[in-house]
C-alpha positions in Angstrom: 1.0 -17.6 -11.1 4.3 -18.9 -9.7 7.0 -16.2 -10.2 10.0 -17.3 -8.0 10.7 -20.8 -6.5 13.4 -21.8 -3.8 14.4 -24.7 -1.9 11.5 -24.0 0.6 9.3 -21.4 -0.7 7.1 -20.4 -3.6 6.5 -16.7 -4.4 3.5 -16.3 -6.6 1.1 -13.5 -7.6 -1.4 -12.6 -4.8 -5.1 -13.3 -5.5 -8.3 -12.1 -3.8 -8.5 -15.4 -2.3 -5.5 -14.6 -0.1 -7.4 -11.9 1.7 -7.9 -13.9 4.9 -4.2 -14.3 5.2 -3.2 -10.7 4.1 -6.0 -9.3 6.7 -4.0 -11.1 9.4 -0.6 -10.0 8.1 -1.6 -6.4 7.7 -2.9 -6.4 11.4 0.2 -8.0 13.0 1.8 -5.8 15.8 5.0 -5.7 13.8 3.7 -4.9 10.5 1.6 -1.9 12.1 4.7 -0.6 14.0 7.3 -0.9 11.2 5.3 -0.6 8.0 2.3 1.2 9.0 -1.6 0.7 10.0 -3.3 0.4 6.5 -6.8 0.5 8.3 -7.7 -2.8 6.8 -10.1 -4.5 9.1 -12.4 -6.6 7.0 -12.1 -9.3 4.3 -13.6 -7.1 1.9 -11.0 -4.3 2.7 -8.3 -6.9 2.3 -9.7 -7.9 -1.0 -9.7 -4.1 -2.2 -6.1 -3.8 -0.9 -4.9 -6.8 -3.0 -6.8 -5.7 -6.0 -5.5 -2.0 -5.7 -2.1 -2.8 -4.7 -0.4 -5.9 -5.9 -2.8 -7.0 -8.6 -2.8 -3.5 -10.2 1.0 -3.3 -10.0 1.4 -6.6 -11.8 -0.8 -5.2 -14.5 0.7 -1.8 -14.7 4.4 -2.4 -13.9 5.0 -6.2 -14.3 6.2 -6.4 -10.8 4.7 -6.2 -7.3 4.6 -7.8 -3.8 4.1 -11.6 -4.1 2.6 -14.2 -1.8 5.3 -16.2 0.1 4.2 -19.9 0.5 5.6 -22.8 2.1 6.4 -25.2 -1.0 5.4 -28.2 0.5 2.3 -27.3 2.1 1.2 -24.3 0.2 0.8 -22.3 3.6 0.9 -18.6 3.1 3.7 -17.1 5.5 4.2 -13.7 4.2 4.9 -11.3 1.2 8.0 -10.3 -0.8 8.6 -8.5 -3.9 9.7 -5.6 -5.7 7.7 -2.3 -5.8 7.8 0.8 -8.1 7.1 3.8 -6.0 6.5 7.4 -7.4 9.1 8.9 -5.1 12.0 6.4 -5.7 13.9 6.3 -8.9 14.7 2.5 -8.2 12.4 -0.4 -7.6 12.6 -1.5 -4.0 12.5 -4.6 -2.2 9.6 -5.1 0.1 9.2 -8.1 2.4 7.2 -9.1 5.5 6.9 -12.5 7.2 4.1 -13.4 9.6 5.6 -13.6 13.1 4.6 -17.2 13.5 7.2 -18.0 11.1 10.2 -15.7 12.1 13.5 -17.3 13.1 13.5 -19.8 10.1 15.5 -17.7 7.6 12.3 -17.3 5.3 12.7 -13.7 4.9 16.3 -14.0 3.8 15.4 -16.8 1.3 12.6 -15.0 -0.2 14.4 -11.7 -0.3 17.6 -13.2 -1.8 15.6 -14.9 -4.5 13.8 -11.7 -5.1 16.9 -9.8 -5.8 18.3 -12.5 -8.1 15.1 -12.5 -10.0 15.0 -8.7 -10.2 18.6 -8.6 -11.5 18.9 -11.7 -13.7 15.3 -12.1 -15.0 14.2 -8.3 -15.0 17.5 -6.7 -15.5 17.5 -4.3 -12.8 21.1 -3.0 -12.2 20.1 -1.4 -9.0 17.4 -2.2 -6.3 16.6 -0.2 -3.3 15.3 -1.1 0.1 14.2 1.0 3.1 13.2 0.6 6.6 11.8 2.8 9.5 14.5 4.0 11.6 14.1 1.5 14.5 13.6 -1.6 12.5 16.9 -3.1 13.2 16.0 -6.5 12.0 15.1 -5.5 8.7 18.1 -3.3 8.3 20.1 -6.2 9.4 18.4 -8.4 6.6 19.1 -5.7 3.9 22.8 -5.6 4.9 23.1 -9.3 4.9 21.7 -9.4 1.4 24.7 -7.0 0.2 22.8 -3.7 0.4 24.7 -0.8 1.5 23.0 2.0 3.7 23.0 5.2 1.7 20.8 7.8 3.2 18.0 8.8 5.3 15.0 10.0 3.3 11.4 11.1 3.8 8.8 8.4 2.8 6.5 10.3 0.5 2.9 9.5 1.7 3.8 9.9 5.4 6.8 12.3 5.6 8.5 9.7 8.0 12.2 9.5 7.8 13.4 6.1 6.6 16.8 4.6 6.0 17.5 4.0 2.6 19.8 1.1 1.3 20.7 -0.1 -2.3 22.6 -2.8 -4.1 24.0 -2.4 -7.5 24.9 -5.1 -9.9 
């Protein structure tokens, strides 16, 4: 199901058929360094990740991480969406673009559209974002999107200190 469309991109619900792409994305060096190794090494594990993560969140919360595709070719290039985490009071913006597609502005385009959707369609008055302490590219993007760095917090599952950003509408 298509959720958001921009000039060049479509953000849609992830399906189990996206497991091959997700397996590749989850094992990208930048994903492992900045987001964390999820231990997903097979197609079956990627299918379970999609079912237990994004698909469950769509059903339970009405939001989640969406697959980002190039509009013209329907080529998957990354993920972007809003996530409700137990340890944050606000929804947070999550995004990751496959390194093959870096440098084209896709992360910014997808993230900006997701923030607009979150505010104008879903009615969120505040949306958070966070990055690992050394992920300067993502921090720069969050600032470009109008977020303000607020604090450092502990990520609940890992106790890693992360930089917390937020935008208010």
